[in-house]
N, C-alpha and C positions, 0 to 999 in steps of 0.2 A: 454549233447552232442546231444540229439535228437532235442532240440530246435535250436541248431546251424545248424544242418543239414537241418531242415525244412526251416530255414531262407535263407540258401544259395540256396536251390531249388526254393524257392519263388522268390528270386532275379533273378535267371536264367530265370524263366518263364516271369517275367516282362521285362527283357532285350530282350528276344527272341520275345516277343509280340511286343515290341517297334520297333524292327528291321523289323518285318513282316509288320507293319503299314507303316513304312518308305518306304519299297519296293513297297507296293501297291500304295502309293501316287505317287512314281516315275513312275510306269508303267502307271497309269491313267493320268499322266500329271497334277495332282492337286497340289495346295499349301496348307499347313496347315493353319487354321485360326489364325489370329494374337491374341496374348495374350491380354486379357481385361485390359485396363488401369485402375488403381485405381481411385476412385472418388475423385476429388479435393475439398474436403470439410473437414474442421476441426470441430470436435464436442468436445466442452470443457465445463466443468461444473462450474458454478459460485456459487453454493450452495444456494444462496437466491436472491430474487428479490431486486435490489437496491431501495433506497428511492427516489432518483432523478437521472436523467441523465443530468441535467443542469451543464455544466462545471463551471459556476460561483457560484454555491451553493453547489456542491457536495464536500464531504470530505471522501468518501468511495472508497477503492481501487477496489472493484468489479465494481462499476460504472465507475471508472477511466479506467478500461480495455476497456469498450465500448467506452468511450469518446476518448481514444487514437486511436481508429480505425475510428471513425466518424468525428473527428475534427483534426485540425492541428494548432499549434501556429506559432509564427514568426520563431522559430527554432524547430527542431525535435530531440528527444532523441532516438538514434539508438544504442542499446546495450551499453548504458552509454556514448556514444559519441555524441556531438552536430553536427548536419548537418543542412543546410539551409532548412527552411520550406516555409511558406508563404513569409518570407523575403528572397530575393535572395542575399542581402548584407546588411551591416550595418557599421556605422562609430561611433567612440567613441571620445569625446572631449579630449583635452590634460589633463584636470583636472579629467577625469574619471567620470564626473557627468552627462554628456548628451550623450544619444544614439540616433542615427538617423537610422531608419530602412527603407530600400527601398524594397517595396513589388513587387512581380512578378505578372503577369497576372494570376489570379486564380478565380474560380467560386464556388458558393455554390452548393449544390446538386440539387437545383431547377433551376440552370442556371444563377442566378443573380451574378454580380461580387462581389468579396471580396474586401473591401476597408479598408483603414487605419481608417476610421470612425467606422467601426465595432469593431476594437480593442479598440479605445477610448471609445466607448459606453460600451463595456464589462468590461473593467478594472474599469471604474468609477462606473459601476453598483455594482461590488464587494465591493466597498468602500462606497456605499450608506447604511447608518445605518438602513434604513427601510427594505432593502433586508436581512440584518443580515447574511451575508455570513460567514461561519465558517473559511474560508481562508482569510478574510480581512487583517489579520495581516501580511501576507507575501507580501502585497502591501505597507507596511509602508516604504519600501526602496524608494518608489517614493515620490517626493516632495509633501508635504502636504497630503500624503496618510492617515497618522494617524489622522491628524487634521480633515480631511474630515469625517472619520469614527466616530470621537467623536463629530461631529457637530460643529466644530470650524472653518470650511472652506467650501467654496462652491465647486460644481463640477468644476467650471471654474478655481479654484485655484490649482487643482490637476495637477501635471506635466506630463500630457499625452495630446498631441495635434496632430490631423491629419492635417498636413500642406497642404496636398492635398490627392487625392484618393490613391496615391501610396507612401506617405511619412509619417511615424509616428515618432514624436520626443518625447523622454522620458527624463525628468529631474529627477535626483535622489537627495535625501537629502544629501547623501555622496557617495564617490566612493565605489562601491560594486562589487568586482571582480567576484562574482558568479551570477551576475544579468542575464547574457545570459542563464544560466541554468534554471532560473525561467521562462523565456519566452517559454520554451519547456514543462513546467509543465501544467497539465490540467486546473488549475484555471486561467491561463493566455491565454487560448484558447478563440477565439471569439464566440459570439452569435449574432444573428440578431435582431435588435431592433424591427422591424415590427412584427416578429413572437412572440417575448417575450412579448411585450406590449399588444398584442391581447389576450393573456391568460397567465399571469405571473406564475400561479401556476401549470397549467396542460400541457403546450406546450411540455415539455420534457418527458411526460409520454405516448405519442402516436407516433407511427411510421409515421402517416399522417402529423404531424406538426414538426417532429424532423429533421430539415434541418441542415446539417453539411457542413464542407468544407474539410473533410478528405478523406482518401482512400476508405472508405466504407460508405454505407447508411444503415439505420435501416429499414428493409423491413417488419418485423413482430415483435410484442412485446405483450406478454401475461403473464398470471400467471405461465405458465409452462416453459417459456423460450423465446428466441428471435433469430432472424435471421438477419445477416448482409450480404450484397452483395456488390461487387465492384462498386464504384461510377464512372459512365461514365464521370462525369464532373470534376473529380479530375485533377488538373493540371499535375500530373505525373502518370496518369492512366496506361500508357504503362509499367511502372515499377512494377505495382501491379500484382503478380502472382496468388494468391489464389482467386478464384471467389466467394466463399461462406463460411461463418462461422456460425455455429449453437451453441448456448449456452443454457444449461438447468439450472434449479434451483433445484438441488437435494441436500437436506440438510444433509442426513445421510451419513457418510463416508463409511459405509459398503455397502450401496446401490450404491454409486459412484464406489467403487471397483468392485462390481459385474457387473455394466454397462461397465466398462473398459474391464474386462476380457471376457465379452460377445461380445466385438467389437462395442458397442454402443457409446463409447467415444474414441477419438484418444489420449488423454493425461490424465494421472492420477495425481491428485494433493492431494486429500483428501482421506485418508485411515486410518483405526483404528491403533492406536499406536502399538497394539500387533502384527500387521502384518509387522512392520518395519524390523525385521530380515530377513523375506522372501522377502519383496519388495526391500530391498536395494541390493539384489543379482540379481535382474531382469535386463536383458539387457535394456539399455536406462535409468536406474536410474541415476538421477543427483541431487545434492544438491547445489542449487544456493546460493552463499553468498548474504547476504542482509544487508542493513543499517536499522535494525529493533530492537526494544526492546519490549519484552512482559512483562507486569507488572500488578499489581492490583492497581487501583486508590482508594484512601481513601477519603471519604467525610469529610473534616476537619471542616465542620460546625455542625457535629453531635457529641454529647457526647457518649462515652468517647473518640471518635476519634479526638477530638479537642486537646487532650493532646499528645504532642510529644513523651512522654515516652511510651504511648500505641502504637503509630505508629511504634516506633523503636522496641518495643518488638515483634510486629507482623512480622517485617522484619527479625529480628535476629533468630526467631524461625523456619524459613523456611530452609529446607535442599535442596538447589538448585541443588547440585551435585546428590542427590538421585532422584530428580524430572527429571533431564535430563537423567540419566542413566537407571532408572527403569521404569519411566512412559513414557517419550518421546521415549526412546530407539533409539535415533538418534545421529546426530552429532552437536546438538545445544550446546550452551556455557552458563554456569551459569552467570547470570547478577548481577552486584553490582553497576550499575549506570544507570541513565535514558538515557544517551547518549550512543548510540550503538558503538561498536568497529569498527575501520576502517576509522574514520574521523580524519583528521590531523589538528594540530595547525600550526602556521606560520613557526615553526622550523622543521616541518615534523614529529613530535611526535604524536602517537595515543592519542587523547584527552581523551578518556575514561580510558585507562590504566594509563595515567599520572595523572589523577585527584585524585586518592587515593581510599581507600576501604570503608570509612565512617562507620567503625566499623564492617563491614561484612568480612567474610572469603573470600579471593580472589579465593580460590579453590571451593567455593560454599557450604561448610558444614555449618550447623546451629551452633549457639552459644546459646544453651538453657539456660545455667546458667545466662548469661548476660541478656537474654530476660526475665527470671523470676524475676530477681532483678528489672528491669525496670518496669515490671507490678506491682510488690509489691510496688515500690515507688509511683506508680500512685494510690495506694489504693486497689489493687486487688491481695493480696498474694495467690499464687496457683490458681488464677482465681476466688477466692471467690467473690461473689456478682457482678461479671462481667456480664453485660447485654447480652442477646442473640442477635447477629448481623446476618445480611444476606449478603452473598456473591452472587452477581448477575453476570450472564454471558449469552451471547446469545446462543441460542440452537445449540449445536454441541457436538458430541461424544467426540472430543478431549478436548474442553473446560470443559466438565463435568469431564473428567478424571483428568485434571489439578486441578480443584476445589476440587474434592474429596481427592486428595493427600494432598493439602495444608490444607484443613479442618481437616484432621487427624493429621497433624503435629501440628497445633494449639491446638487441643484437648490434644495430648500427651505431648507436651512441656509446654503449658501454662495453661492447665486445663479449657479452655474456649470452649463453644459450639457456632459454627457458622452454621447457616442454609444455604442451597444452593437453589437458585432460578434461573430458566432460562426463558428467554423471546425471542420471535421471533425478528429478527434483527432490524426491524424498530422501534418496541416498545422499545427494549433495548437501541437503540441510543437516543431516546427521554428521557428515564429514566435517562441515564447517563448524558446527556446534561443539564437536568433540576435539577439535584441533588437529584432525587428521588431514592436514594440508600444509603447503608452504605459503602460497599466495592464492587467494580465492576471490571470486566475484562477490561484491556486496552492494547493496543499495538500501536506502532507508526512506520510507515515507513518514513525514511528520504525523504524529498521532493527534497533536493539538497545536494551536498557533502560538508557540513560544519556543525560543531557542533551546530550552531545556529538553525538548523532545528528542534532540540529537545528542545533547551532552550527557544525559544521565544513562544512556545506553552503553557507555564505556567505563562505568565505575567497576571496581574490581570484582564485585559479586554479581553483576548484571548478566542475565542469560543471553544478552545480545553482545557481550564483549568478545566478539569473534577473534580479535587480535591477541586475546589472552594477555593483554597489557595491564600492568598494575603500577599505580603511582599514588602514594599516600597523600601527597599534597593535593592532587586532583580530586581524590575522594573527599578530602576535607572541604575543599572549596564548593563542591557540588552539594555536600551536606549543609554547609553554611548558607548557601543560596536559598535553600528550602525555607529558612526562617527569616530571610531578608526581603526587602522590597525596595522599589525605586532605584536610585543610583547605587546604593550599596549592593543590591542584588546584581545589577548590571556589572559592577566591578568584579564581583566574585566569578560571574560566568565568563567575562572576558579573560580573566586570569586563567581559569580552567581551560578555556578553549586554546589559549596560547601554549599552555603546557602540553596539551594533546598534540596540536599541530606541529609544534617545534620538535616533538619526539617522533612524529610521523609514523604512527602504527598503521596508517592507511595511505593509499595513493589516490587522492581525489581525482576524478576524471571529468564528469560533467553533471550539470543540473538538467535533467531531462524534462521536456514537455511530454504530455501524453497525447499522442497523435492518433486520431480516429477519423473514420468516415461514417457519419450518421446521416443516412439519406433524408431528404427533405420531408418525406412522408412519415417519418418517425418523429413524433412530437412528444415533448414533455419528459425527456430523459434528464435525470438528476444525478448529481454526484455529491458525495460527502467531502468534507475538507481533507479526509484521509484517503481520497481518490477511489472510493468504492462506488460503483454505479447503483442507482435505485430506479427500477422500472415500474413501480407501482402506479405512477401517474402518467405512464406512457400510453399513447394512442397511435395506432397505425392508420393513416388516412388513405 
């Protein structure tokens, strides 16, 4: 009761004092000072420094976030919807195989005009085998794209031609309904030949040489973070609201959480899993749906992982339901397919759900008895004589927690010991790409809204084929699907997916949601369909 009385008296004093101040202002003829406007700067953590900011060589979403602000493709992805970018209009031939893009008047950040030749140069650079772009395979839809990358065609044979400075003509191998989506993706964004050729390896690592054609320019770039500011030469600069973006490279989730709660970050993305029950109740918490699969990739070139029975045993011994509920403590979904949920076949059915379970429990529970039988059949009953393997992940509290949970499941259910090893992001990427690992963390964001965005990454020569898995029939079906449509295309993709999953070069774990806290005073945050933020229309109230 005393506490209530004191509170009421205190409130009375505050009100009376406020009235007195108001009367004094009125008598003196003064006006109270205007409330300070919040600083129009977004501070967002990227966790680690990207390996490259070159749109034609990057395959990392963190760098993709920067590229999405500093560059613009023919089209632009705005909250998953396509809007005109550098192309103000485009035409499609009757057979669906030729696109003609008409470019608007646009400039690079240094004032030079953006031309169709910039796009021709950039796309052909991705297909140059010497450049070794990870994303070369998503240019195979273009006429002679695959042949060029495999050294069987010249740059002149590739179906990309700058008819003049404002007209780009693109010929496809076959009608590809989702091709416009690709032109908004980061790998299809243009780079300048004069800048690239002057220093091919380092031009994208310095703010001084990083010329873009997008809404923002890279002003500062160092080991601790980077700064982007509104590009005065952007063709639509009047529509860009936020003047400045600052991004840090804080690796530890607990440190990011502390920075957010101290007001040093505007948006919270990475926080310890143990904090999920509390964070999920915070105002502004949002779980973005994603086209993403989180999995462990298995190096199929190493023994005993070259045995499909061992790979299946590893997959069946994982309790995905427990991983999601007890470790992640979020709204993620147990995964039993490499293809993420939410992508539809031509009949409108969810491709992932329609594909089948491939021996795994659709609810996510482990199948330990079947897993042990498979391991015994491979010559390792109860894990006896099974060699010690290493599970590699990039440095992160969350990835460590996932790995420790799966490590214990494999020990408990299979009787095998798996060591854990973490590496910094750039070292990890190189280890995984070069096959210098046994089992490694993997995840894939869909680049466009079609099941093929997951399936074509595992063809024999794809730069993203981390399991180093090869299957001639799989390659054939993926190639065939490129020239098919409707039910015939669906059939080819379903067959390919079944080959892959039944051979189990990966251990699917979960389909993650992207969990954030975006305070209510931060308005107008956008995301692409490939999960990159765009802050150009953001206002801080």
